[in-house]
C-alpha positions as CSV (number, residue, x, y, z in Angstrom):
1,M,-3.8,-21.2,1.7
2,D,-1.9,-20.7,-1.4
3,V,-2.9,-16.7,-1.9
4,V,-0.8,-16.6,-4.8
5,K,-1.5,-19.8,-7.0
6,T,-5.7,-18.8,-5.7
7,I,-5.1,-15.4,-7.0
8,K,-4.2,-16.8,-10.7
9,K,-6.0,-19.5,-10.7
10,E,-9.3,-17.1,-10.4
11,I,-7.9,-14.9,-13.3
12,R,-7.3,-17.5,-15.4
13,E,-10.3,-19.3,-15.4
14,R,-12.9,-16.6,-14.3
15,I,-16.0,-15.9,-16.4
16,T,-16.3,-12.4,-16.5
17,Q,-18.5,-11.5,-14.1
18,A,-21.8,-8.6,-14.8
19,E,-20.4,-5.5,-14.2
20,G,-24.0,-3.8,-13.8
21,L,-24.3,-0.8,-11.2
22,Y,-26.4,-2.9,-9.0
23,S,-24.9,-6.2,-9.4
24,L,-23.2,-7.1,-6.2
25,I,-25.8,-5.4,-3.5
26,G,-27.6,-8.7,-3.5
27,T,-25.4,-10.3,-0.7
28,E,-25.7,-7.3,1.2
29,L,-29.9,-7.3,1.0
30,K,-29.8,-11.0,2.1
31,Q,-27.2,-10.4,5.1
32,R,-29.3,-7.4,6.5
33,R,-33.0,-9.3,5.9
34,L,-31.5,-12.4,7.4
35,K,-29.7,-10.2,10.5
36,Q,-33.6,-8.8,11.0
37,S,-35.1,-12.0,11.0
38,K,-37.4,-11.4,8.1
39,T,-38.7,-14.2,5.8
40,L,-38.4,-13.4,1.7
41,S,-42.2,-13.0,1.8
42,S,-42.4,-10.5,4.3
43,V,-39.8,-8.2,2.2
44,A,-41.1,-9.4,-1.4
45,D,-44.5,-8.6,-0.5
46,E,-46.7,-7.3,-3.3
47,L,-42.9,-5.4,-4.5
48,C,-42.1,-8.6,-6.3
49,S,-42.0,-12.5,-6.7
50,V,-40.5,-14.3,-3.6
51,S,-38.3,-16.3,-6.5
52,Y,-37.3,-12.9,-8.1
53,L,-36.0,-11.5,-4.8
54,S,-34.1,-15.0,-4.1
55,K,-32.5,-14.4,-7.7
56,V,-31.6,-10.7,-6.9
57,E,-30.2,-12.0,-3.2
58,N,-28.0,-14.6,-4.8
59,N,-26.5,-12.2,-7.8
60,K,-28.2,-13.9,-10.6
61,I,-30.6,-11.0,-11.6
62,T,-29.9,-7.3,-11.6
63,P,-32.6,-5.4,-10.3
64,N,-33.6,-2.0,-11.8
65,K,-33.3,0.7,-9.7
66,F,-36.9,1.2,-8.6
67,Y,-37.0,-2.2,-6.9
68,L,-33.5,-1.8,-5.4
69,K,-34.8,1.5,-3.6
70,E,-37.8,0.1,-2.5
71,L,-35.9,-3.1,-0.7
72,C,-33.7,-1.2,1.3
73,T,-36.1,0.7,2.4
74,R,-37.9,-2.2,3.7
75,L,-34.3,-3.4,5.1
76,D,-34.3,-0.3,7.1
77,F,-31.3,0.9,4.9
78,S,-30.5,5.2,5.9
79,Q,-30.3,7.3,3.0
80,E,-26.9,7.9,2.7
81,K,-26.0,3.7,3.4
82,M,-28.4,3.2,0.5
83,Q,-26.5,5.6,-1.4
84,T,-22.9,4.0,-0.7
85,L,-24.3,0.9,-1.9
86,F,-26.0,2.6,-4.8
87,N,-22.0,3.2,-5.7
88,L,-19.9,0.6,-5.2
89,K,-19.0,-0.1,-8.4
90,E,-16.5,2.9,-8.1
91,I,-15.7,2.3,-4.6
92,I,-12.7,0.4,-5.1
93,R,-11.4,2.6,-8.0
94,E,-11.1,5.5,-5.4
95,A,-9.8,3.6,-2.8
96,V,-7.1,2.7,-5.6
97,V,-6.5,6.3,-6.9
98,A,-6.6,7.5,-3.1
99,F,-4.0,4.8,-2.4
100,I,-1.7,6.4,-5.7
101,S,-1.8,9.6,-4.1
102,N,-1.1,8.6,-0.5
103,D,-4.2,9.9,0.9
104,K,-5.1,9.0,4.0
105,E,-8.0,11.4,4.3
106,K,-9.6,10.2,1.3
107,L,-9.2,6.6,2.0
108,K,-10.6,7.0,5.5
109,S,-13.9,8.8,4.1
110,I,-14.4,5.8,1.9
111,V,-14.2,3.3,4.8
112,E,-16.2,5.6,6.6
113,Q,-18.9,5.5,4.4
114,G,-19.3,1.4,4.0
115,R,-18.9,1.3,7.5
116,D,-21.2,-1.7,8.3
117,I,-21.6,-2.8,4.8
118,T,-20.4,-6.7,4.5
119,T,-19.7,-7.5,1.0
120,C,-16.2,-8.7,-0.6
121,R,-16.1,-5.3,-2.5
122,Y,-15.9,-3.3,0.6
123,K,-13.6,-6.2,2.3
124,I,-11.2,-5.4,-0.7
125,V,-11.3,-1.1,0.3
126,L,-10.1,-2.4,4.0
127,F,-7.7,-4.6,2.8
128,I,-6.3,-1.6,0.7
129,S,-6.6,0.8,3.7
130,Y,-4.7,-1.6,6.1
131,I,-1.9,-1.7,3.8
132,M,-1.7,1.8,3.2
133,N,-1.6,2.4,7.2
134,K,0.9,-0.3,7.8
135,E,-1.7,-3.1,9.9
136,Y,-0.3,-5.9,8.5
137,D,-1.5,-8.4,10.7
138,K,-5.3,-6.9,9.5
139,A,-4.1,-7.0,6.2
140,R,-2.8,-10.5,6.8
141,K,-6.4,-11.7,7.9
142,I,-8.9,-9.7,5.5
143,S,-7.5,-11.2,2.7
144,Y,-7.8,-14.5,3.5
145,E,-11.5,-13.8,3.8
146,I,-11.6,-11.6,0.5
147,L,-9.9,-15.1,-0.9
148,R,-13.3,-17.2,0.2
149,L,-15.2,-14.5,-1.7
150,I,-13.4,-13.5,-4.6
151,G,-15.6,-15.4,-6.9
152,S,-18.5,-13.2,-6.5
153,V,-16.8,-10.1,-7.7
154,T,-16.3,-8.2,-11.3
155,D,-12.8,-8.6,-12.8
156,Y,-11.8,-5.6,-11.9
157,D,-11.9,-5.9,-8.1
158,V,-10.2,-9.3,-8.7
159,K,-7.7,-7.7,-10.5
160,A,-7.3,-4.8,-7.4
161,Y,-7.3,-7.3,-4.9
162,A,-4.3,-9.3,-7.1
163,V,-2.0,-6.1,-7.1
164,F,-3.0,-5.1,-3.5
165,E,-1.7,-8.4,-2.2
166,S,1.3,-7.8,-4.6
167,I,1.9,-4.7,-2.5
168,F,1.1,-6.3,1.3
169,L,3.9,-9.5,-0.2
170,F,6.4,-6.8,-0.9
171,Y,5.9,-4.7,1.9
172,T,6.1,-8.0,4.7
173,Q,9.2,-9.1,2.5
174,E,7.7,-11.9,0.6
175,L,9.4,-10.8,-2.6
176,D,9.8,-14.3,-4.2
177,D,5.9,-14.4,-4.0
178,A,5.4,-10.3,-4.8
179,L,7.2,-10.7,-8.2
180,D,5.4,-13.9,-9.2
181,T,2.3,-12.6,-8.9
182,L,2.9,-9.2,-10.1
183,E,4.5,-10.7,-13.2
184,F,1.4,-12.7,-14.0
185,I,-0.6,-9.5,-13.5
186,E,1.2,-7.5,-15.5
187,K,0.6,-10.1,-18.9
188,T,-3.6,-9.1,-18.2
189,D,-5.7,-6.3,-19.4
190,L,-5.3,-3.9,-16.8
191,P,-6.5,-0.2,-16.5
192,V,-3.9,2.5,-16.1
193,E,-4.2,2.6,-12.4
194,L,-3.6,-0.8,-11.1
195,R,-0.9,-1.0,-14.6
196,F,0.9,1.9,-12.7
197,L,0.8,0.2,-9.1
198,T,1.9,-3.2,-10.9
199,L,5.1,-1.7,-12.7
200,K,6.0,0.3,-9.5
201,Y,6.2,-2.3,-7.0
202,K,8.1,-4.8,-9.6
203,Y,10.4,-1.7,-10.0
204,F,10.7,-1.6,-6.0
205,S,11.0,-5.2,-5.7
206,Y,13.6,-5.8,-8.3
207,V,15.7,-3.2,-6.8
208,T,15.0,-4.4,-3.4
209,I,16.5,-7.7,-4.6
210,N,19.6,-6.0,-5.9
211,S,18.5,-7.3,-8.9
212,P,20.0,-5.5,-13.1
213,S,16.3,-6.1,-13.9
214,A,15.9,-3.2,-11.9
215,I,17.3,-0.9,-14.3
216,F,14.8,-2.4,-17.1
217,E,11.8,-2.0,-15.1
218,Y,12.9,1.9,-14.3
219,D,13.4,2.3,-17.8
220,K,9.9,0.4,-19.0
221,L,8.1,2.4,-15.9
222,T,9.4,5.7,-16.7
223,E,8.1,5.6,-20.0
224,Y,4.4,4.1,-18.7
225,L,4.4,7.4,-16.9
226,V,5.3,9.7,-19.4
227,K,2.5,8.0,-22.1
228,I,-0.1,8.8,-19.3
229,G,0.6,11.9,-17.9
230,Y,1.8,10.3,-14.4
231,L,4.5,13.1,-15.2
232,N,4.5,14.5,-11.4
233,Y,5.6,10.8,-10.2
234,L,8.7,10.9,-12.2
235,D,11.4,12.5,-9.0
236,E,10.3,9.5,-7.1
237,L,11.8,6.5,-9.0
238,R,14.7,8.5,-10.3
239,Y,15.8,9.3,-7.0
240,I,14.9,5.3,-5.8
241,M,17.1,4.5,-9.2
242,C,20.2,6.9,-8.4
243,L,20.1,5.0,-4.9
244,Y,20.5,1.6,-7.2
245,L,22.9,3.0,-9.1
246,I,25.1,4.2,-5.9
247,Q,25.1,1.0,-4.4
248,N,26.4,-0.9,-7.6
249,K,29.0,2.1,-8.5
250,E,27.4,3.1,-11.8
251,I,28.4,6.2,-11.4
252,K,27.9,7.7,-15.4
253,R,24.2,6.9,-15.4
254,Y,23.7,8.0,-11.8
255,S,24.9,11.5,-13.1
256,D,22.7,11.5,-16.3
257,I,19.7,10.5,-14.1
258,L,20.7,13.2,-11.2
259,K,20.8,16.3,-13.6
260,I,16.8,15.4,-15.0
261,I,15.6,14.9,-11.3
262,N,14.2,18.8,-10.6
263,N,13.6,17.7,-6.8
264,E,15.9,19.7,-4.9
265,Q,15.4,18.1,-1.8
266,Y,15.8,14.5,-3.7
267,K,19.2,15.9,-5.0
268,K,20.4,17.3,-1.9
269,T,19.4,13.5,-0.3
270,L,21.8,11.9,-3.0
271,Y,24.6,14.3,-2.8
272,L,24.9,13.5,1.1
273,L,24.7,10.1,0.5
274,S,27.2,10.2,-2.7
275,K,29.5,11.9,0.0
276,I,29.3,9.4,2.4
277,I,30.2,6.6,0.5
278,Y,32.5,8.0,-1.6
279,S,34.1,10.3,0.3
280,P,35.7,8.9,3.2
281,N,36.7,11.1,6.0
282,I,35.2,14.3,4.7
283,K,34.3,16.9,7.2
284,Y,30.2,17.3,7.1
285,K,28.6,20.4,6.9
286,F,25.4,21.0,8.6
287,E,23.4,22.6,5.5
288,W,24.1,19.5,3.2
289,L,21.5,18.1,6.2
290,E,19.0,20.4,5.6
291,G,15.3,19.6,4.4
292,V,16.5,16.1,3.1
293,T,14.7,14.1,5.5
294,P,11.5,13.4,4.3
295,F,13.1,11.3,1.7
296,F,15.2,9.0,3.0
297,Y,12.9,6.3,4.3
298,Y,13.4,5.4,0.8
299,L,16.9,4.5,1.5
300,G,14.9,1.1,2.7
301,L,14.7,-0.1,-0.1
302,V,18.0,-0.9,-1.1
303,K,21.2,-2.5,0.6
304,F,24.6,-0.8,1.2
305,D,27.2,-1.9,2.5
306,K,26.9,-1.3,6.0
307,K,30.4,-1.4,7.4
308,K,31.8,0.7,5.5
309,I,29.4,3.4,5.8
310,T,29.1,3.1,9.7
311,A,32.0,5.0,10.1
312,E,31.0,8.1,8.2
313,I,27.6,8.2,9.4
314,E,28.8,8.2,13.6
315,M,30.6,11.4,12.4
316,L,27.3,12.8,12.0
317,N,27.0,12.5,15.5
318,D,28.5,16.0,16.2
319,L,25.4,17.4,14.4
320,S,22.4,18.6,16.4
321,F,19.2,16.3,16.4
322,D,17.6,19.5,16.5
323,V,16.3,20.8,13.5
324,D,16.5,17.4,11.0
325,F,16.1,13.7,11.6
326,N,18.6,12.6,9.3
327,P,21.3,11.2,11.4
328,L,18.7,9.1,13.4
329,F,17.6,8.1,9.7
330,L,21.0,7.0,9.0
331,K,22.2,5.3,12.3
332,Y,18.9,3.4,12.5
333,L,19.8,2.2,8.9
334,I,22.9,0.5,10.4
335,L,21.5,-2.1,12.4
336,D,20.8,-5.7,11.1
337,N,19.5,-7.3,13.7
338,D,15.3,-6.4,14.8
339,L,16.2,-6.7,18.5
340,D,18.6,-3.7,18.4
341,K,16.0,-1.8,15.6
342,Y,13.2,-2.1,18.5
343,K,15.5,-1.2,21.3
344,F,16.5,2.2,18.8
345,I,13.1,2.7,18.2
346,S,11.6,2.1,21.2
347,N,14.6,4.1,23.4
348,I,15.3,6.6,20.4
349,A,12.8,7.0,17.7
350,I,9.4,7.5,19.9
351,P,10.9,9.8,21.8
352,M,12.2,12.6,19.1
353,I,8.9,12.0,16.8
354,R,6.8,12.9,20.2
355,R,9.5,16.0,21.0
356,Y,9.4,17.5,17.3
357,N,6.0,16.2,16.0
358,A,7.6,14.4,12.7
359,G,4.9,12.8,10.5
360,Y,7.6,11.7,8.3
361,A,9.5,9.5,10.6
362,K,6.8,8.2,12.2
363,D,5.3,7.3,9.0
364,F,9.0,5.4,8.1
365,F,9.0,3.9,11.9
366,L,5.8,3.0,12.0
367,N,6.6,1.0,8.3
368,E,9.4,-0.6,10.2
369,L,7.7,-1.7,13.2
370,S,5.5,-3.2,11.4
371,T,7.5,-5.6,9.3
372,I,9.5,-6.4,12.6
373,C,6.2,-7.4,14.3
374,N,5.1,-9.4,11.3
375,R,8.2,-11.6,12.1
376,F,7.9,-11.2,16.0
377,T,4.2,-11.7,16.5
378,K,5.3,-13.9,19.5
379,Y,6.8,-10.9,20.9
380,K,4.8,-8.8,22.9
381,L,7.1,-5.9,23.4
382,F,7.1,-5.0,19.3
383,N,3.1,-5.2,19.5
384,I,3.5,-2.6,22.3
385,T,5.8,-0.3,20.6
386,Y,4.3,-0.4,17.9
387,Q,1.4,0.8,19.5
388,Q,3.0,3.4,21.4
389,L,4.3,4.6,17.9
390,K,1.2,4.1,16.3
391,G,-0.6,6.7,19.2
392,T,1.9,10.0,18.4
393,K,0.1,12.6,16.4
């Protein structure tokens, strides 16, 4: 199934679906009725006609709140589940905002609210959750399920799905398809949160393939963030641009952007990296490493000359692992072979994460191992190690 082609076709040709508050609940009512082996007439009984209920179930008409509440009661929906159904219109938007904020607890609570609900809209929420939690096998499976049902949801839902399909393609390193979809989506009418994600992952994709377009996308994205007031995300994007500029030896622009970064940890990380690349044989000081680890995982976005910096990274071996994970990240990043990466994660990273309870290191290596598992699902060892790492606190 060509996911990208289907998404484009749906967005181009679809007739805007009704945005009514209860317009998509009919499918859920029908599934609940069939599961309970109830007939249309037994549920409609004196409340409405069988024809009316049939149209509600097929999303052809929008019931008012009184009818909907009574139908839910007759089908034994709990009050909590009923409230979730009534609020389905906003559930994807809430999930998108939770993803942007990296609020896993919020997204988890949204998922729990809709447990047992089977509408396409709820599947999109699950899709977002799987991507956030690096569960790419589950994400791929549910993406195909959504694609078969996508004609029944609103324009916002289709565009949200398209954006997160692109994000999924980015994380599974299908960058050409990710960029193709993002370029297409950007030309459509998007709400603020979806346009932000579209521009952000388009920028990330160009940085990852080391394209000159990365600079143009950076300028466009930062200008948009200032316009919409998302100022707290600027340092992250500046930091990633600095990585790109170091990689491409554009020192003047790198220095200019470095000056406007406010986050001291980002600055310390860039300072250390520039020392590694541009000051060979320097004697490293441990204080250069303190407090910068949480931001090293962004180095996975860029491709440095690993042979050139390997010797410099090896010099860090004399520095203790007890306080900081930076040498661990750096040593991992010079590995090219997936099997070597697997051995490193299994034999070194997991024991270290368990010993020091480093959540940020766990997130980094979970993402790395998810990518490896996506390419080598036939190798049980990869999946076993993934579960071991996922199970750490």
